[in-house]
DSSP file (Angstrom, degrees, kcal/mol; ACC not computed):
  #  RESIDUE AA STRUCTURE BP1 BP2  ACC     N-H-->O    O-->H-N    N-H-->O    O-->H-N    TCO  KAPPA ALPHA  PHI   PSI    X-CA   Y-CA   Z-CA
    1    1 A M              0   0    0      0, 0.0     0, 0.0     0, 0.0     0, 0.0   0.000 360.0 360.0 360.0 126.6    5.0  -24.8    4.4
    2    2 A P        -     0   0    0      0, 0.0     2,-0.1     0, 0.0    58,-0.0  -0.175 360.0-108.6 -57.7 149.0    4.5  -22.0    1.9
    3    3 A S        -     0   0    0      1,-0.1     0, 0.0     2,-0.1     0, 0.0  -0.458  14.5-149.2 -74.4 148.7    2.0  -22.5   -0.9
    4    4 A S        +     0   0    0     -2,-0.1    -1,-0.1     2,-0.1     3,-0.1   0.364  64.4 108.5-100.8   7.9    3.3  -23.0   -4.4
    5    5 A S  S    S-     0   0    0      1,-0.1    -2,-0.1     0, 0.0    56,-0.1  -0.582  81.8 -99.2 -79.2 145.8    0.3  -21.5   -6.0
    6    6 A P        -     0   0    0      0, 0.0     2,-0.6     0, 0.0    -1,-0.1  -0.267  31.0-120.7 -69.7 152.3    0.9  -18.2   -7.5
    7    7 A L        -     0   0    0     -3,-0.1    53,-0.1    51,-0.1    51,-0.0  -0.839  28.1-162.7 -93.5 121.8   -0.1  -15.1   -5.6
    8    8 A I        -     0   0    0     -2,-0.6    51,-0.4    51,-0.2    49,-0.1  -0.916  21.4-119.0-111.5 129.4   -2.6  -13.0   -7.6
    9    9 A P        -     0   0    0      0, 0.0     2,-0.3     0, 0.0    49,-0.2  -0.422  29.7-156.6 -67.8 139.8   -3.2   -9.4   -6.6
   10   10 A R  E     -A   57   0A   0     47,-3.2    47,-2.7    -2,-0.1     2,-0.4  -0.886   7.4-166.3-115.0 151.5   -6.8   -8.8   -5.6
   11   11 A T  E     +A   56   0A   0     -2,-0.3     2,-0.3    45,-0.2    45,-0.2  -0.994  14.4 159.9-138.0 140.4   -8.5   -5.4   -5.7
   12   12 A A  E     -A   55   0A   0     43,-2.0    43,-2.8    -2,-0.4     2,-0.1  -0.989  36.4-119.1-158.4 148.7  -11.8   -4.4   -4.1
   13   13 A R    >>  -     0   0    0     -2,-0.3     3,-1.1    41,-0.2     4,-0.7  -0.439  43.2-105.4 -78.9 165.1  -13.8   -1.4   -3.0
   14   14 A F  G >4 S+     0   0    0     36,-0.4     3,-1.0    39,-0.4    35,-0.1   0.880 120.0  59.5 -61.6 -39.7  -14.6   -1.3    0.7
   15   15 A A  G 34 S+     0   0    0      1,-0.3    -1,-0.3    34,-0.1    34,-0.0   0.685 105.9  49.4 -57.8 -27.5  -18.4   -2.2   -0.2
   16   16 A D  G <4 S+     0   0    0     -3,-1.1     2,-0.3     2,-0.1    -1,-0.3   0.612  86.3 101.9-100.6  -6.7  -17.2   -5.5   -1.8
   17   17 A L    <<  -     0   0    0     -3,-1.0     2,-0.1    -4,-0.7    -5,-0.0  -0.579  68.6-133.6 -77.7 131.1  -15.0   -6.7    1.0
   18   18 A D     >  -     0   0    0     -2,-0.3     4,-2.5     1,-0.1     5,-0.2  -0.483  28.6-104.8 -78.8 158.8  -16.4   -9.5    3.2
   19   19 A A  H  > S+     0   0    0      1,-0.2     4,-2.5     2,-0.2     5,-0.2   0.885 118.2  50.9 -56.1 -48.9  -16.0   -9.0    7.0
   20   20 A P  H  > S+     0   0    0      0, 0.0     4,-2.0     0, 0.0    -1,-0.2   0.935 113.0  46.4 -62.7 -42.6  -13.2  -11.6    7.5
   21   21 A T  H  > S+     0   0    0      2,-0.2     4,-2.3     1,-0.2     3,-0.5   0.973 112.4  49.1 -57.2 -58.9  -11.1  -10.1    4.6
   22   22 A L  H  X S+     0   0    0     -4,-2.5     4,-2.8     1,-0.2     5,-0.3   0.888 112.4  49.2 -45.9 -47.5  -11.6   -6.5    5.9
   23   23 A Y  H  X S+     0   0    0     -4,-2.5     4,-1.7    -5,-0.2    -1,-0.2   0.886 111.1  50.1 -62.1 -40.0  -10.6   -7.6    9.4
   24   24 A A  H  X S+     0   0    0     -4,-2.0     4,-2.4    -3,-0.5    -2,-0.2   0.917 112.7  46.3 -70.9 -46.1   -7.5   -9.4    8.0
   25   25 A L  H  X S+     0   0    0     -4,-2.3     4,-1.9     1,-0.2    -2,-0.2   0.921 115.3  44.2 -67.1 -45.2   -6.4   -6.3    6.0
   26   26 A L  H  X S+     0   0    0     -4,-2.8     4,-2.6    -5,-0.2    -1,-0.2   0.829 109.9  56.2 -68.3 -27.8   -6.9   -3.9    8.8
   27   27 A R  H  X S+     0   0    0     -4,-1.7     4,-3.5    -5,-0.3     5,-0.3   0.974 105.9  53.0 -63.0 -53.7   -5.2   -6.3   11.3
   28   28 A L  H  X S+     0   0    0     -4,-2.4     4,-2.1     1,-0.2     5,-0.3   0.931 111.4  46.1 -47.9 -53.0   -2.1   -6.3    9.0
   29   29 A R  H  X>S+     0   0    0     -4,-1.9     4,-2.3     1,-0.2     5,-0.6   0.910 115.7  43.0 -65.0 -39.9   -1.9   -2.6    9.0
   30   30 A V  I  X>S+     0   0    0     -4,-2.6     5,-2.1     3,-0.2     4,-0.7   0.907 112.0  54.8 -73.7 -36.1   -2.4   -2.1   12.7
   31   31 A D  I  <>S+     0   0    0     -4,-3.5     5,-2.7    -5,-0.2    -2,-0.2   0.907 122.4  30.2 -58.2 -41.3    0.0   -5.0   13.5
   32   32 A V  I  <>S+     0   0    0     -4,-2.1     5,-2.6    -5,-0.3     6,-0.2   0.969 128.9  32.6 -83.6 -62.1    2.7   -3.2   11.3
   33   33 A F  I  <5S+     0   0    0     -4,-2.3     6,-1.4    -5,-0.3    -3,-0.2   0.945 130.7  27.6 -68.5 -54.0    2.0    0.5   11.6
   34   34 A V  I  <<S+     0   0    0     -4,-0.7    -3,-0.2    -5,-0.6    -1,-0.1   0.906 133.5  26.3 -84.8 -45.1    0.7    0.8   15.1
   35   35 A V  I > <S+     0   0    0     -5,-2.1     3,-0.8     3,-0.2    -3,-0.2   0.960 128.3  35.2 -92.3 -61.4    2.3   -2.1   17.0
   36   36 A E  I 3 <S+     0   0    0     -5,-2.7    -3,-0.2    -6,-0.3    -4,-0.2   0.946 128.5  35.8 -52.0 -54.2    5.6   -2.9   15.0
   37   37 A Q  T 3 <S-     0   0    0     -5,-2.6    -1,-0.2     2,-0.1    -2,-0.1   0.382 103.3-131.8 -89.0   4.4    6.4    0.7   14.2
   38   38 A E    <   +     0   0    0     -3,-0.8     2,-0.8    -6,-0.2    -4,-0.2   0.782  50.7 152.9  50.1  43.0    5.0    2.0   17.5
   39   39 A C        -     0   0    0     -6,-1.4     2,-1.1     2,-0.1    -1,-0.2  -0.854  30.4-162.5-100.0 100.2    3.0    4.8   15.7
   40   40 A A        +     0   0    0     -2,-0.8    98,-0.1    -3,-0.1    -6,-0.0  -0.690  42.9 123.7 -82.9 100.2    0.0    5.6   17.9
   41   41 A Y  S    S-     0   0    0     -2,-1.1     2,-2.0    97,-0.0     3,-0.2  -0.974  76.3 -82.4-155.7 155.8   -2.2    7.4   15.3
   42   42 A P        +     0   0    0      0, 0.0    -2,-0.1     0, 0.0     0, 0.0  -0.451  45.7 178.3 -77.4  90.8   -5.7    6.9   14.0
   43   43 A E  S    S+     0   0    0     -2,-2.0     2,-1.3     1,-0.2    -3,-0.0   0.808  72.5  66.6 -63.3 -31.5   -5.0    4.2   11.4
   44   44 A L        +     0   0    0     -3,-0.2    -1,-0.2     1,-0.1   -18,-0.0  -0.775  67.9 165.1 -95.3  98.2   -8.7    3.9   10.5
   45   45 A D        -     0   0    0     -2,-1.3    -1,-0.1     0, 0.0    -2,-0.1   0.130  54.9-104.9-102.7  14.3   -8.9    7.5    9.0
   46   46 A G  S    S+     0   0    0      1,-0.1     4,-0.2    -3,-0.0     3,-0.1   0.354  99.0  99.0  73.1  -4.8  -12.2    7.3    7.1
   47   47 A R    >   +     0   0    0      1,-0.2     3,-0.7     2,-0.1     6,-0.2   0.683  67.6  71.4 -78.4 -21.0  -10.6    7.0    3.7
   48   48 A D  T 3  S+     0   0    0      1,-0.2   -34,-0.4   -35,-0.1    -1,-0.2   0.879  96.3  50.2 -62.3 -35.6  -11.1    3.3    3.5
   49   49 A T  T 3  S+     0   0    0     -3,-0.1    -1,-0.2   -35,-0.1    -2,-0.1   0.542  79.0 118.6 -85.9  -4.0  -14.8    3.5    3.1
   50   50 A D    X   -     0   0    0     -3,-0.7     3,-1.8    -4,-0.2   -36,-0.4  -0.362  69.6-130.3 -58.6 131.3  -14.8    6.0    0.3
   51   51 A P  T 3  S+     0   0    0      0, 0.0    -1,-0.2     0, 0.0   -36,-0.1   0.804 107.0  52.2 -58.6 -24.0  -16.4    4.5   -2.8
   52   52 A T  T 3  S+     0   0    0     21,-0.1     2,-0.2   -39,-0.1    -2,-0.1   0.576  86.4 103.3 -89.1  -8.0  -13.4    5.5   -5.0
   53   53 A T    <   -     0   0    0     -3,-1.8     2,-0.4    -6,-0.2   -39,-0.4  -0.495  57.4-157.0 -71.8 135.5  -10.8    3.9   -2.7
   54   54 A R  E     - B   0  71A   0     17,-2.5    17,-2.9    -2,-0.2     2,-0.5  -0.975   4.8-151.3-118.2 136.3   -9.4    0.5   -3.9
   55   55 A H  E     -AB  12  70A   0    -43,-2.8   -43,-2.0    -2,-0.4     2,-0.4  -0.935  15.9-168.9-100.6 123.8   -7.8   -1.9   -1.6
   56   56 A V  E     +AB  11  69A   0     13,-2.8    13,-2.4    -2,-0.5     2,-0.3  -0.951  16.0 156.6-122.3 133.6   -5.1   -4.1   -3.3
   57   57 A W  E     -AB  10  68A   0    -47,-2.7   -47,-3.2    -2,-0.4     2,-0.5  -0.991  36.6-138.0-153.5 162.7   -3.6   -7.1   -1.7
   58   58 A L  E     - B   0  67A   0      9,-2.3     8,-3.6    -2,-0.3     9,-1.3  -0.977  28.1-170.3-116.6 133.7   -1.8  -10.4   -2.0
   59   59 A G  E     - B   0  65A   0     -2,-0.5   -51,-0.2   -51,-0.4     5,-0.1  -0.844  19.4-116.0-123.9 165.9   -2.9  -13.3    0.1
   60   60 A D    >   -     0   0    0      4,-2.8     3,-1.5    -2,-0.3    -1,-0.1  -0.129  51.5 -81.6 -82.5-172.0   -1.6  -16.8    1.0
   61   61 A A  T 3  S+     0   0    0      1,-0.3    -1,-0.1     2,-0.1    -2,-0.0   0.755 133.4  49.0 -62.9 -29.3   -3.4  -20.0    0.1
   62   62 A D  T 3  S-     0   0    0      2,-0.1    -1,-0.3     3,-0.0    -2,-0.0   0.480 121.0-107.5 -93.3   2.6   -5.7  -19.6    3.1
   63   63 A G    <   +     0   0    0     -3,-1.5    -2,-0.1     1,-0.3   -39,-0.1   0.517  69.3 146.1  90.1   6.9   -6.5  -16.0    2.2
   64   64 A A        -     0   0    0      1,-0.1    -4,-2.8    -5,-0.1    -1,-0.3  -0.583  56.9-109.3 -72.8 135.3   -4.4  -14.3    5.0
   65   65 A P  E     +B   59   0A   0      0, 0.0    -6,-0.3     0, 0.0     3,-0.1  -0.489  36.5 177.7 -69.9 133.2   -3.0  -11.1    3.6
   66   66 A L  E    S+     0   0A   0     -8,-3.6    20,-3.0     1,-0.4     2,-0.3   0.707  72.5   8.3 -99.1 -33.3    0.7  -11.0    2.9
   67   67 A A  E     -BC  58  85A   0     -9,-1.3    -9,-2.3    18,-0.3    -1,-0.4  -0.988  66.4-179.6-153.6 148.3    0.9   -7.5    1.5
   68   68 A Y  E     +BC  57  84A   0     16,-2.3    16,-2.8    -2,-0.3     2,-0.3  -0.978   9.3 167.7-150.9 151.1   -1.5   -4.6    1.1
   69   69 A L  E     -B   56   0A   0    -13,-2.4   -13,-2.8    -2,-0.3     2,-0.3  -0.942  20.4-142.3-155.2 166.6   -1.8   -1.1   -0.3
   70   70 A R  E     -BC  55  81A   0     11,-2.1    11,-2.5    -2,-0.3     2,-0.5  -0.975   6.0-145.0-133.4 147.3   -4.6    1.2   -0.9
   71   71 A V  E     -BC  54  80A   0    -17,-2.9   -17,-2.5    -2,-0.3     2,-0.3  -0.969  16.0-161.8-122.0 121.0   -5.2    3.7   -3.7
   72   72 A L  E     - C   0  79A   0      7,-2.9     7,-2.3    -2,-0.5     2,-0.5  -0.676  14.6-131.7 -93.8 142.1   -7.0    7.0   -2.9
   73   73 A R  E     + C   0  78A   0     -2,-0.3     5,-0.2     5,-0.2   -21,-0.1  -0.846  32.5 172.3 -94.6 126.7   -8.7    9.3   -5.4
   74   74 A E  E >   - C   0  77A   0      3,-2.9     3,-2.5    -2,-0.5     0, 0.0  -0.957  45.8-106.6-133.3 158.5   -7.7   12.9   -5.0
   75   75 A P  T 3  S+     0   0    0      0, 0.0     3,-0.1     0, 0.0    -1,-0.1   0.815 120.6  45.9 -55.8 -27.5   -8.5   16.0   -7.0
   76   76 A E  T 3  S-     0   0    0      1,-0.2     2,-0.3    -3,-0.0    34,-0.2   0.473 128.8 -79.5 -86.8  -2.7   -4.9   16.2   -8.3
   77   77 A G  E <  S-C   74   0A   0     -3,-2.5    -3,-2.9    32,-0.1    -1,-0.2  -0.970  71.8 -24.0 141.0-159.2   -4.7   12.5   -9.1
   78   78 A A  E     -Cd  73 111A   0     32,-2.3    34,-2.4    -2,-0.3     2,-0.4  -0.543  43.6-158.5 -88.2 156.8   -4.2    9.2   -7.3
   79   79 A R  E     -Cd  72 112A   0     -7,-2.3    -7,-2.9    32,-0.2     2,-0.4  -0.981   5.0-154.2-138.1 130.9   -2.4    8.6   -4.1
   80   80 A I  E     +C   71   0A   0     32,-2.6    34,-0.5    -2,-0.4     2,-0.3  -0.830  30.5 155.7-101.5 138.9   -1.0    5.2   -3.1
   81   81 A G  E     +C   70   0A   0    -11,-2.5   -11,-2.1    -2,-0.4     3,-0.2  -0.925  39.7  45.6-152.8 178.6   -0.7    4.7    0.8
   82   82 A R  E     +     0   0A   0     -2,-0.3     2,-0.5     1,-0.2    -1,-0.1   0.795  63.4 177.4  52.2  36.5   -0.5    2.1    3.6
   83   83 A V  E     +     0   0A   0    -14,-0.1     2,-0.3    -3,-0.1   -14,-0.2  -0.542  15.3 156.7 -67.4 116.6    2.0    0.0    1.7
   84   84 A V  E     -C   68   0A   0    -16,-2.8   -16,-2.3    -2,-0.5     2,-0.4  -0.999  31.9-159.4-149.0 147.6    2.8   -2.8    4.0
   85   85 A T  E     -C   67   0A   0     -2,-0.3   -18,-0.3   -18,-0.2     5,-0.1  -0.990  33.7-107.7-127.0 137.6    4.1   -6.4    4.0
   86   86 A A    >>  -     0   0    0    -20,-3.0     3,-2.0    -2,-0.4     4,-0.5  -0.334  32.8-119.3 -59.8 138.8    3.6   -8.9    6.8
   87   87 A P  G >4 S+     0   0    0      0, 0.0     3,-1.3     0, 0.0    -1,-0.1   0.858 112.7  51.9 -53.9 -39.5    6.8   -9.5    8.6
   88   88 A A  G 34 S+     0   0    0      1,-0.2    -2,-0.1     3,-0.0   -22,-0.0   0.663 112.4  51.1 -72.6 -11.5    7.1  -13.3    7.7
   89   89 A A  G X4 S+     0   0    0     -3,-2.0     3,-0.7   -23,-0.2     5,-0.3   0.387  82.0 119.2-105.8   3.1    6.6  -12.3    3.9
   90   90 A R  T <<  +     0   0    0     -3,-1.3   -23,-0.0    -4,-0.5    -4,-0.0  -0.305  61.5  37.6 -74.2 155.9    9.2   -9.6    3.6
   91   91 A G  T 3  S+     0   0    0     -2,-0.0    -1,-0.2     1,-0.0    -3,-0.0   0.622  89.0  98.0  88.9  10.4   12.0   -9.9    1.1
   92   92 A R  S <  S-     0   0    0     -3,-0.7    -2,-0.1     0, 0.0    -3,-0.0   0.232  95.0-110.7-113.9  14.1    9.9  -11.5   -1.6
   93   93 A G  S  > S+     0   0    0      1,-0.1     4,-1.6     3,-0.1     5,-0.1   0.673  72.1 136.8  62.5  21.6    9.0   -8.6   -3.7
   94   94 A L  H  >  +     0   0    0     -5,-0.3     4,-1.8     2,-0.2     5,-0.1   0.825  67.5  53.4 -68.6 -35.5    5.5   -8.5   -2.8
   95   95 A A  H  > S+     0   0    0      2,-0.2     4,-2.0     1,-0.2    -1,-0.2   0.898 108.1  50.9 -62.0 -41.5    5.2   -4.8   -2.4
   96   96 A A  H  > S+     0   0    0      1,-0.2     4,-2.4     2,-0.2    -2,-0.2   0.844 106.6  54.7 -61.9 -37.3    6.6   -4.3   -5.8
   97   97 A R  H  X S+     0   0    0     -4,-1.6     4,-2.0     2,-0.2    -1,-0.2   0.934 109.4  48.9 -58.3 -48.8    4.1   -6.7   -7.2
   98   98 A L  H  X S+     0   0    0     -4,-1.8     4,-3.0     2,-0.2    -2,-0.2   0.826 107.5  53.7 -63.3 -37.7    1.4   -4.6   -5.6
   99   99 A L  H  X S+     0   0    0     -4,-2.0     4,-3.1     2,-0.2     5,-0.3   0.968 108.0  49.8 -63.4 -53.1    2.7   -1.5   -7.0
  100  100 A V  H  X S+     0   0    0     -4,-2.4     4,-2.4     1,-0.2    -2,-0.2   0.935 112.6  48.3 -46.0 -52.9    2.7   -2.9  -10.5
  101  101 A A  H  X S+     0   0    0     -4,-2.0     4,-0.9     1,-0.2    -2,-0.2   0.940 113.9  45.4 -52.1 -55.5   -0.9   -4.0  -10.0
  102  102 A A  H  < S+     0   0    0     -4,-3.0     3,-0.5     1,-0.2    -1,-0.2   0.883 114.4  46.9 -61.0 -41.0   -2.0   -0.7   -8.7
  103  103 A L  H >< S+     0   0    0     -4,-3.1     3,-1.6     1,-0.2    -1,-0.2   0.814 101.9  65.1 -71.8 -28.8   -0.1    1.4  -11.3
  104  104 A D  H 3< S+     0   0    0     -4,-2.4    -1,-0.2    -5,-0.3    -2,-0.2   0.779 103.6  49.2 -63.6 -25.7   -1.5   -0.9  -14.1
  105  105 A E  T 3< S+     0   0    0     -4,-0.9    -1,-0.3    -3,-0.5    -2,-0.2   0.367 107.3  57.6 -89.8   5.8   -5.0    0.5  -13.0
  106  106 A L  S X  S+     0   0    0     -3,-1.6     3,-2.1     3,-0.1    -1,-0.2  -0.186  73.5 174.3-125.9  38.7   -3.7    4.2  -13.1
  107  107 A P  T 3  S-     0   0    0      0, 0.0     3,-0.1     0, 0.0    -3,-0.1  -0.265  73.9  -3.7 -59.6 129.6   -2.5    4.5  -16.8
  108  108 A G  T 3  S+     0   0    0      1,-0.2     2,-0.3     0, 0.0    -2,-0.0   0.542 103.2 127.5  68.4  13.8   -1.4    8.0  -17.5
  109  109 A E    <   -     0   0    0     -3,-2.1     2,-0.3    -6,-0.2    -1,-0.2  -0.720  65.2-111.7 -99.4 146.3   -2.4    9.4  -14.2
  110  110 A V        -     0   0    0     -2,-0.3   -32,-2.3   -34,-0.2     2,-0.4  -0.580  38.5-166.5 -64.0 133.3   -0.3   11.5  -11.7
  111  111 A V  E     -dE  78 147A   0     36,-1.1    36,-2.1    -2,-0.3     2,-0.3  -0.994   6.1-172.4-134.5 128.2    0.3    9.3   -8.7
  112  112 A R  E     +dE  79 146A   0    -34,-2.4   -32,-2.6    -2,-0.4     2,-0.3  -0.765   8.8 162.6-114.2 161.0    1.6   10.5   -5.4
  113  113 A L  E     - E   0 145A   0     32,-2.0    32,-3.5    -2,-0.3     2,-0.6  -0.949  36.9-124.0-164.1 157.8    2.8    8.9   -2.1
  114  114 A A  E     - E   0 144A   0    -34,-0.5     2,-0.4    -2,-0.3    -2,-0.0  -0.933  35.3-158.8-108.8 112.3    4.7    9.5    0.9
  115  115 A A  E     - E   0 143A   0     28,-2.0    28,-2.7    -2,-0.6     2,-0.4  -0.632  25.2-113.8 -86.6 133.5    7.5    6.9    1.2
  116  116 A Q  E >   - E   0 142A   0     -2,-0.4     3,-3.2    26,-0.2    26,-0.3  -0.591  38.5-119.2 -63.4 129.5    9.3    6.0    4.3
  117  117 A T  G >  S+     0   0    0     24,-2.7     3,-1.7    -2,-0.4     4,-0.3   0.805 110.2  59.5 -46.3 -44.5   12.7    7.2    3.4
  118  118 A H  G 3  S+     0   0    0     23,-0.3    -1,-0.3     1,-0.3     3,-0.3   0.745 107.5  48.6 -53.6 -25.1   14.4    3.7    3.7
  119  119 A A  G X> S+     0   0    0     -3,-3.2     4,-1.3     1,-0.2     3,-0.6   0.209  73.2 108.9-110.3  15.7   12.1    2.5    1.0
  120  120 A T  H <> S+     0   0    0     -3,-1.7     4,-2.8     1,-0.2     5,-0.2   0.827  72.4  63.7 -61.7 -33.0   12.5    5.2   -1.6
  121  121 A G  H 3> S+     0   0    0     -3,-0.3     4,-1.8    -4,-0.3    -1,-0.2   0.888  98.3  55.8 -57.0 -43.5   14.5    2.9   -4.0
  122  122 A L  H <4 S+     0   0    0     -3,-0.6     4,-0.5     1,-0.2    -1,-0.2   0.939 112.6  40.9 -57.2 -48.2   11.4    0.7   -4.4
  123  123 A Y  H ><>S+     0   0    0     -4,-1.3     5,-2.5     1,-0.2     3,-0.8   0.857 111.6  55.4 -74.1 -30.9    9.3    3.6   -5.6
  124  124 A E  H ><5S+     0   0    0     -4,-2.8     3,-1.1     1,-0.3    -1,-0.2   0.827 101.6  58.3 -67.2 -26.9   12.0    5.1   -7.7
  125  125 A W  T 3<5S+     0   0    0     -4,-1.8    -1,-0.3     1,-0.2    -2,-0.2   0.739 104.9  51.7 -69.5 -16.0   12.3    1.8   -9.5
  126  126 A H  T < 5S-     0   0    0     -3,-0.8    25,-0.2    -4,-0.5    -1,-0.2   0.154 130.9 -91.5-106.5  15.5    8.6    2.2  -10.4
  127  127 A G  T < 5S+     0   0    0     -3,-1.1    21,-0.3     1,-0.3    22,-0.3   0.610  79.5 138.5  89.2  14.7    9.1    5.7  -11.8
  128  128 A F      < -     0   0    0     -5,-2.5    -1,-0.3    19,-0.2    19,-0.2  -0.675  31.1-166.4 -89.0 148.7    8.5    7.9   -8.8
  129  129 A T  E     -F  146   0A   0     17,-2.2    17,-2.5    -2,-0.3    -5,-0.0  -0.927  36.2 -86.7-129.8 150.8   10.8   11.0   -8.1
  130  130 A P  E     -F  145   0A   0      0, 0.0    15,-0.3     0, 0.0     4,-0.0  -0.278  38.0-171.7 -62.2 146.5   11.1   13.0   -4.8
  131  131 A D        -     0   0    0     13,-3.5    14,-0.2     1,-0.3    12,-0.0  -0.100  61.0 -12.7-136.2  29.9    8.4   15.8   -4.8
  132  132 A G  S    S-     0   0    0     12,-0.3    -1,-0.3     3,-0.0     3,-0.1  -0.886  92.5 -48.6 154.0 177.8    9.4   17.9   -1.7
  133  133 A P        -     0   0    0      0, 0.0     2,-0.1     0, 0.0    -2,-0.1  -0.335  62.2 -92.0 -77.4 165.3   11.7   17.8    1.3
  134  134 A E        -     0   0    0      9,-0.2     2,-0.3     7,-0.0     9,-0.2  -0.365  48.7-175.7 -66.0 145.2   11.9   14.9    3.8
  135  135 A F  E     -G  142   0A   0      7,-2.7     7,-3.3    -2,-0.1     2,-0.4  -0.967  25.8-114.2-146.8 156.2    9.5   15.2    6.8
  136  136 A L  E     -G  141   0A   0     -2,-0.3     2,-0.4     5,-0.2     5,-0.2  -0.795  26.8-178.2 -91.9 136.3    8.9   13.2    9.9
  137  137 A E  E >  S-G  140   0A   0      3,-2.3     3,-2.0    -2,-0.4    -2,-0.0  -0.977  78.9 -17.3-133.2 114.9    5.5   11.5   10.4
  138  138 A D  T 3  S-     0   0    0     -2,-0.4     3,-0.1     1,-0.3   -98,-0.1   0.869 128.0 -55.1  51.3  35.4    5.1    9.6   13.7
  139  139 A G  T 3  S+     0   0    0      1,-0.2     2,-0.5  -100,-0.0    -1,-0.3   0.476 116.3 113.1  85.9  -1.5    8.8    9.7   14.2
  140  140 A I  E <   - G   0 137A   0     -3,-2.0    -3,-2.3   -23,-0.0     2,-0.3  -0.904  69.7-118.5-110.9 134.5    9.6    8.1   10.9
  141  141 A A  E     - G   0 136A   0     -2,-0.5   -24,-2.7    -5,-0.2   -23,-0.3  -0.572  36.8-178.9 -72.7 129.7   11.3    9.9    8.0
  142  142 A H  E     -EG 116 135A   0     -7,-3.3    -7,-2.7    -2,-0.3   -26,-0.2  -0.925  17.8-153.0-128.8 150.3    9.2   10.1    4.9
  143  143 A L  E     -E  115   0A   0    -28,-2.7   -28,-2.0    -2,-0.3     2,-0.2  -0.984  20.5-129.1-125.4 118.6    9.8   11.6    1.4
  144  144 A P  E     -E  114   0A   0      0, 0.0   -13,-3.5     0, 0.0   -12,-0.3  -0.467  35.8-177.4 -67.8 136.4    6.9   12.9   -0.8
  145  145 A M  E     -EF 113 130A   0    -32,-3.5   -32,-2.0   -15,-0.3     2,-0.3  -0.938  13.5-162.5-136.9 156.3    7.2   11.3   -4.2
  146  146 A I  E     -EF 112 129A   0    -17,-2.5   -17,-2.2    -2,-0.3     2,-0.5  -0.965  14.2-152.4-137.9 153.3    5.3   11.6   -7.5
  147  147 A R  E     +E  111   0A   0    -36,-2.1   -36,-1.1    -2,-0.3   -19,-0.2  -0.878  23.7 165.9-127.1  95.8    5.0    9.6  -10.6
  148  148 A R        +     0   0    0     -2,-0.5    -1,-0.1   -21,-0.3   -20,-0.1   0.883  66.5  33.0 -82.2 -41.4    4.1   12.0  -13.5
  149  149 A V  S    S-     0   0    0    -22,-0.3    -1,-0.2   -39,-0.0   -39,-0.0  -0.951  85.0-121.6-121.5 122.6    4.8    9.8  -16.5
  150  150 A P              0   0    0      0, 0.0   -23,-0.1     0, 0.0   -40,-0.0  -0.330 360.0 360.0 -62.2 149.6    4.3    6.1  -16.6
  151  151 A R              0   0    0    -25,-0.2   -24,-0.1    -4,-0.0    -2,-0.0   0.476 360.0 360.0 -81.6 360.0    7.2    4.0  -17.4
């Protein structure tokens, strides 16, 4: 039975994640991106451990992550990536809640992302606009997007 307690977004640097939490976050990413979406690529790309990377997630009452994203720092601003929701938790607006939490930490900053094309509406709702032509990544259509001015 789902917990009635509110889901609070959590944010941490790599060094602040305990081993069970890190494992659960990485497992969620691999389960969806590599297994479900059948994208054989190096999911562990070395960016997770950067001291400026922030991991943002919502977990259930037992601490299992239901949704996750990461915020990377780049010379031209911030980049949001690895936006993922567990299959059993989809349709509850969790990715939108994580976007709000992440963007609240980036006031006035330019933020970029590469949206899976089917999900561009979610990002447009949060002030992102297309920033280049659609491209294929691992066989999935993506659209580069940018948020120049906060809503």
